[in-house]
N, C-alpha and C positions, 0 to 999 in steps of 0.2 A: 297394417304392414310394418315390417321392421324397417327402420330408417336406413338410407345409404348416404354415403359422404363422398360423392365423386366430384363435386364442385371444386373450384380453386381455393376455397376458404380453408384457413387452419383451424384446428379444434377451438382455439380461443374464440373465434367469430361465432361458431356454432354455439358455445357456451353462453356467449352474451345474449344471443337471441333467445336461447333457452331460458335464461333468467328472466327476460322481459316478458316472455310468453307466460311464465307462471305467475308473474306479478299481476298480469292482465287477468288471468284466469281467477285469481283469489277475488277480484272485485266483481265477478259476475254471478248471476243468481242461478247456479247450476244445481241440477238434481244429483244425489249422492253417486249414483252409478257413472254420471258424467264427470264428476270431479274425480272419482277413481280412475276412470279411463285415461284422464290427463296425467294422473300420477304414474299409471303404468307406461304410458308413452314417454314421460320424462325419464322414468327408470331406465327404459330400453335405450333412450338416446344416450344418457351418461354411460352406461355400461359399454355401449359400442364405441363410444369415444375413449374409453379407458379410465373413466373417472370412479375412483373409490365411493364417492357419495351415492352412486347408483345402488350399491349394496345397502346402504342405509334406507333408501326409498323401498327397496324390495322387502326389508324386514317390516317396514311400516305398513305394507299391503294388508297385513292381518290374515285371518282364516275364516272369518265370518262370512256366511252367504245368506243374508237376509232376504235377497230377491234373486230371481234369475239373472237379472242385469248385472248384479254385483258378482254373482258366481262366474259369469262369463269373463268379467275382468280379472278375477282371480285366476281363472284357467290361463287367460292370455298372459298375466303376469308370470305364471309357472312356465310357460313355453319360453318366453323372451329371457327370463332370468336363467332358465335351464341352458338354453343355447349360449348365453353369455358366459355362464360358468364352464361350459365345455370349452369355449374359446380361450378363457383365462387359464384353463388347466385345473379347475376344481371339479374333478369328475363325480366324486361322492355327492356333492351338493348339486350338481346337474342332474344326476340320476333321481335324487330325492324330489327335486322341483318338478322334473318332467313327469315322474310317477304320479305326483299329486295332481298335476295338470290332466292326465289321462283320466284319473278317478273322477274329478269334478266334470270334465267334459262328457264322460260316458254316462254320469248320472243325470245330466241335464240335456243330453242329446245335441251337444255341440260337436258335430262330426268333423268339421274342418279343423278345429282346435285339437281335437283328439289325434287326428292323422299328423298334424305338424308335430305334436309331442312324441308320437310313436316313431317318426322318422328321425327326429333328433336323437332319440334314445338309440336307435340303430347306430348312429354316428359315434355316440358315446361308447357303445359296446365295442365298436371297431376300434377306437383309440386305446381302449383299455384291455384289449385282448379277450373279450368275451365272445369268442368266434363261433362256438358250438351253435349250429343252427342259423347263424347269422346271414349267410349267403341265401338260403331259402327264404328268410323273413325279408331281406332286402329286395329280392326279386319279386315277391308277392306284393310288398308296398309298392314297388315301382309300377307293377301292372294294374293294381286295384285303386290306387290313390288318384282322385281326379284333380287335386290342387296342383298346378304346375311346379310350385316351388318344392313341394313335398316330393314329387316324382323326381325332380333333378337331384335332390340330395339323396334319394335312395339309389339312383343310377350311379351316383359318385361312390356311395359305399360298395355297391356291387362291383364297380370297376377297380376300386383299391383292393378288395378281396381277391380279385383275379390276377393281380400283378405278381409275377414271379413263379406262377404255377405253369406246369407244362401245358403248352398250347392255349394258355390263357392270355398272354400279352396282347395279341392282336386284337382279340375282342375287348379287352380292357382299354386298349388305346383308342379304339373306336369309340367306346362309351365315354372316355374322358374327353375326346374332342366335342362330342355332343354336349357333354356337361359344360364344358368350357364355353362353348358358343352360346348355349341357351342362358347360363348364369350371367354372361356378360350382356346379352340382350336384355335381360330382366333386371339388371342392377344388383345381382345377388354376389357382393363383392367377395365375401368369405369363401364361397363355393367356387367362384371363378380363380380366386388365388390358390385354393387347394387343387383345383383340377389342373391349373397351369404348372404348378409345382410337380405333381405326379407325372404329367406328360414329359416335363424336363428331366425327371429322374429316368424315365425310359430312355430318352435321347442320350443322357450320359452314359447310361449302361451300354447303349449301342456304339459309343465312341463319338457321338456327335455333339461335342461341347458348344459349338456355334448355334445349333438349333436350340439346345437348352438355354443358352443365353437369350436367344430371341424370345423364347416363350416366357422367360421370367422378366424381361426387361421393363415392361409397362407396369407389372405388378409391383416389382420392387421399387420403381419410381414413386408409385403411388404411396407406398408405405412411408418412404423417406420424406416425400414432399408434404404429405399430410401430418405426418408425425402421429399416426394411429397405430401404436406399437402392437396392439393385440392382434392386428392382421399379419404380423411378421412370422408366426410360427411355422407355417408351412412353406412359405416362399423363400424365406431368407437363407436357410441352410443350402438348398439347392442352387440358389443364385450364387452363393459364395463358391460352391463347388464348380460351377459353370465358369465364373470369373478366374478362379485359380488355374483351372484346366486350359484356359486360353491366355494365361500368362498376365492377367490383369490383376496382379497382387495388390498394387497400390490403391485401385479402386475398391477392391475387397477390404482392405484395411479401413478406408475411409467409411464404408458401409457399416462395418462392425463397430467402429467407434461411435457412429451416430445412433446405431441401435443400442449399444451400451449406454450412452448417455441418456437417451430417451426412456429406457427402462429403469434407470437408477432410482431406487426408492419406491418403485411400483411393485405392487404384490400381484404379479402376473406370472404364475408358475410356469405355463406352457411356453410363452414367449421367452422367458429366462432360459428354459432348457434349450430352446432353439439357439438362443444366443451363445450358450456354451458350446453348442455343436458348430456354430459359426466359427467360433475361436479355434476349435480343433481343426477345421477345414483349412483356416487360414494358417495355422502353425505348419501343416502339411505343405501348403503352397509355398511358404518360405523355405522349405526343406529341412526345418528344424524337428526331426522326427522324435527326439527326446521330449520336447515340448508338446508335440502332437499326442504322444502316449498319455501324458498327464491330462491333456485337455480332453481327449476322448473319454478317459476314465471319468473326469468330472462331468461331461455330458451324459454318460451312461447313468451315473448316479442321479442326476437331475431328472432324466427321463423315468427312471425307476420310481423315484418318489411320486410321481404323479397319480398313479402309475401309468406309463405307456410302455408295455413290455417289449413290443416289437422295435420301438425306437431305441429302447435301452439295449436290447440284444444286438441291434445293428451297430450301435456305438461300441459295444463290447468286442464285436468282431474287428471293428477298425483299430482298437487297441492292439489286438493280436496281430493284425496285418501290419501295423506300424512297427511293433516289436520285430517281426520277421523281416521286414525291409532294413531295419537298424541292425540285423544280425542277431536278434533275439535277446539283447541286453539292454538295460537301461541304468542309469545312476540309482543307487539305493539298493542293488544287489538281487533284483529279480533275475532268475536263472533263465538262460537261453533254452531253447527247445532241441538244439543240436540237430541230429538227424531225424528226429521224430516230427511228426506233424504237429504245428501248433493248433489250438482248437479251431482257428478258422480253416486251416488246411483240413482238418478232420471233418468239419461241416461241408466243405466242398467235396470231399470223398463221399460223404453220405448223400449228398444231392446228385453226384454222378451215379451212384448206384440206383437212385430213384428214376434215372433216365433222362436228367436234365442236361441240356448243352451247356457250354461254358457261358454263352450269352445269357441263357435264362438263370444260370448261377449268379452271374454278375448282378441281374437285376433282384434276385432273391436276397443277396448280401449287400446290396447298394456299393458293389465294387465297380470300378472302371473296368472295361472288358479285357484290356492287356493284363491287368493284375490277376483277374480271375483265370485267364489262360496260363499265367506264370505259376499260381498256386496249384491249378489242376495239373500241371505238367509234373510237379513234384509229388503228387498224391499217389502212393502205392496202394491202390484199392484192391482189396482181396476179400 
């Protein structure tokens, strides 16, 4: 099983015990597959703690499969390293490792490992915008997979794909609540944080910032208290949005400062992109629209590099929204849109033509509801 870190100890304590266990293992008369199993577990622990040394161990696992037991550990390494690569924001590496794990597990008949890799690959496809046929695959996995952890992750992907679609939010919200409860009960921290964040986004779009704050309170506290920054990607931006929406800008500033300090010098592409989004949200919360435009532009570029196209597109929409709120101009000479709709306004118009309500449009574009109403009111849709 993948390790979880819900106790009161900081990463340094886990690392000390990790090093002691490795030293002890070196002195034991272990079979090759047992020694490899310990290396895979060590790699998984280091990567979840955000330690670069985990990638060194991942490379040392090798590609040989001299016995079925070694093949099992290689497949397990591919699943765990693939999941970690997804969390760190290395989506190409994640896809490669997960595909390899599926191949090994299929050849040797390791069905649980194969299902785990397939479901994690669904998640990678969701993040990278590879959405063609994804909803059907996710539903099939959720219904066919017997492993509870796999089913929960497949349900999460299904729910996130349903957000922002006409008549899909209620069903998606129900699924997200199921995922949140089940992942918390089973100690699946990353899935609990992601489902909490997605539910909080729904509440923000409905204008209920207080509920969004409550949904993200425990998760963000866990990230900050533990200092496991790879967990921040999904929860931190929506937490900052909830804090600023409720006037708690000072607390948002402290959280962004802590996140920035924790990520300094770390090669974590997805948490770094989330940090840029947090900074953009904070700039808006301070009322500095000029800084917000620049910050949202930086966030859009960071998401696009991963790539996470939906997150990048949402950030670009917020660039245009901030420009509109500032009167369509910013320093550096970017022109205003005048009486024409800015790109976000045109997108609102398109969604209106698709039959969406303003509330659904807000969820689609990650706008607060009153802002969606204001832009929709100006949209001359013909």
